[in-house]
C-alpha positions as CSV (number, residue, x, y, z in Angstrom):
1,M,0.1,0.1,-0.1
2,A,1.3,3.3,-0.8
3,A,1.9,5.8,2.0
4,F,-0.3,9.0,2.3
5,N,1.5,12.4,2.2
6,K,-0.2,15.7,3.2
7,F,0.2,18.9,1.6
8,N,1.6,21.8,3.8
9,A,-1.2,24.1,3.0
10,F,-3.9,21.6,4.0
11,V,-3.1,22.2,7.6
12,E,-3.7,26.1,7.2
13,A,-6.9,25.4,5.0
14,L,-8.3,23.2,7.5
15,A,-7.8,25.9,10.3
16,E,-9.2,28.7,8.1
17,K,-12.5,26.8,7.4
18,V,-11.7,26.0,3.8
19,H,-12.6,22.2,4.4
20,N,-15.5,20.5,5.9
21,L,-14.4,17.0,5.6
22,G,-17.5,15.5,6.8
23,S,-19.8,16.8,4.0
24,D,-17.5,18.4,1.1
25,Q,-17.1,16.1,-2.0
26,L,-13.5,14.7,-2.2
27,K,-12.1,13.6,-5.4
28,V,-8.7,12.2,-6.7
29,A,-6.5,13.5,-9.4
30,L,-3.7,11.7,-11.2
31,C,-0.2,12.8,-12.1
32,A,2.5,11.0,-13.9
33,S,6.2,10.7,-12.6
34,A,7.3,13.8,-14.7
35,N,4.6,16.0,-12.9
36,A,5.2,15.0,-9.2
37,P,3.3,16.8,-6.6
38,V,5.3,18.5,-4.0
39,A,4.5,19.5,-0.3
40,G,4.3,23.2,-1.2
41,N,1.3,22.7,-3.6
42,S,-1.9,24.0,-2.4
43,V,-4.7,23.9,-5.1
44,L,-5.5,21.6,-8.0
45,A,-4.2,24.2,-10.6
46,D,-0.7,23.8,-9.1
47,L,-0.7,20.1,-10.6
48,T,-0.4,18.9,-14.1
49,E,-3.1,16.2,-14.3
50,I,-3.2,13.2,-17.0
51,A,-6.0,13.1,-19.4
52,Y,-9.0,11.1,-17.9
53,T,-10.3,9.7,-21.1
54,N,-11.6,6.1,-20.5
55,L,-11.4,6.5,-16.7
56,S,-14.3,5.7,-14.3
57,S,-15.5,8.1,-11.6
58,R,-12.8,9.8,-9.4
59,N,-15.3,10.8,-6.6
60,V,-14.6,9.7,-3.1
61,T,-17.1,8.6,-0.7
62,T,-16.6,9.7,2.9
63,S,-17.6,6.8,5.4
64,S,-17.0,8.9,8.6
65,S,-15.5,12.0,9.9
66,S,-15.3,12.1,13.6
67,Q,-13.2,12.3,16.7
68,T,-12.8,10.0,19.7
69,S,-10.9,11.1,22.8
70,G,-9.7,14.3,20.9
71,T,-8.3,12.4,17.9
72,Y,-10.1,13.2,14.6
73,K,-10.2,10.4,11.9
74,L,-11.5,10.8,8.2
75,V,-12.5,7.5,6.8
76,C,-13.3,7.0,3.2
77,A,-14.5,4.0,1.2
78,D,-12.0,2.4,-1.0
79,L,-12.0,3.7,-4.6
80,T,-11.7,1.6,-7.6
81,L,-10.4,3.3,-10.7
82,T,-11.2,1.4,-14.0
83,A,-10.3,1.9,-17.6
84,S,-13.3,1.4,-20.0
85,G,-13.3,2.1,-23.7
86,G,-9.7,2.3,-24.0
87,S,-6.4,2.7,-21.8
88,V,-5.8,5.5,-19.3
89,A,-2.6,7.6,-19.5
90,A,0.4,6.6,-17.2
91,F,0.2,8.2,-13.7
92,R,2.3,7.7,-10.5
93,Y,0.6,9.9,-7.9
94,V,-3.1,9.7,-6.7
95,V,-4.0,13.1,-5.2
96,L,-6.7,13.7,-2.7
97,Y,-8.5,17.2,-3.1
98,N,-11.6,19.1,-2.1
99,D,-13.7,19.4,-5.1
100,T,-16.3,21.5,-3.1
101,S,-13.7,24.2,-2.1
102,T,-13.7,27.3,-4.6
103,S,-10.0,26.5,-5.5
104,D,-10.0,22.7,-5.3
105,N,-7.7,22.7,-2.3
106,L,-5.2,20.0,-2.1
107,I,-5.2,17.4,1.0
108,G,-2.7,14.9,0.3
109,Y,-1.2,12.2,-2.1
110,W,-0.1,8.6,-2.5
111,D,3.0,7.7,-4.3
112,Y,2.9,4.4,-6.0
113,G,6.7,4.4,-6.7
114,S,6.5,4.2,-10.5
115,N,4.3,5.1,-13.3
116,L,1.1,2.7,-13.6
117,T,-1.0,2.2,-16.7
118,L,-4.6,0.9,-16.8
119,A,-5.5,-1.0,-20.1
120,D,-9.0,-1.3,-21.1
121,G,-10.8,-3.4,-18.5
122,E,-8.2,-3.1,-15.8
123,S,-8.8,-1.6,-12.4
124,L,-6.7,0.0,-9.6
125,L,-8.0,-0.2,-6.0
126,I,-7.0,2.8,-3.9
127,D,-7.2,1.5,-0.2
128,M,-8.4,4.3,2.0
129,D,-7.4,2.3,5.2
130,A,-10.8,1.7,6.9
131,T,-9.0,1.1,10.1
132,N,-6.8,4.3,10.6
133,G,-8.5,6.4,8.1
134,V,-7.1,8.5,5.2
135,L,-5.9,10.9,7.9
136,Q,-5.9,11.5,11.6
137,I,-5.5,14.7,13.5
138,V,-4.3,14.5,17.2
């Protein structure tokens, strides 16, 4: 499983009420090795995305957004990306962002280590970690 890396600006955006992780629509963007996201990116326009031709929905479903004993946990349902009608452009990074926020503010990303390609009919399961959540704030 690829490790999740948060964007630095996410912390400030969270403190300044940009995100409502319990109700906002989260989505993933895909970037190739040549266009790696960096910690200093803050909005979707900072990234160079691949073309999404032949790719299934990139919408993420939030399962729970809650705190227990002062620790907040965001749990999202696993997302399966599927190529249909042709192949999908190569990508290495799966970026989680807030599609509801005006600027499509970035949250974090998973690095799969090398470019992946999906041929027609192939799928990639993005494991959102139902136990530990996508992210925790302590």
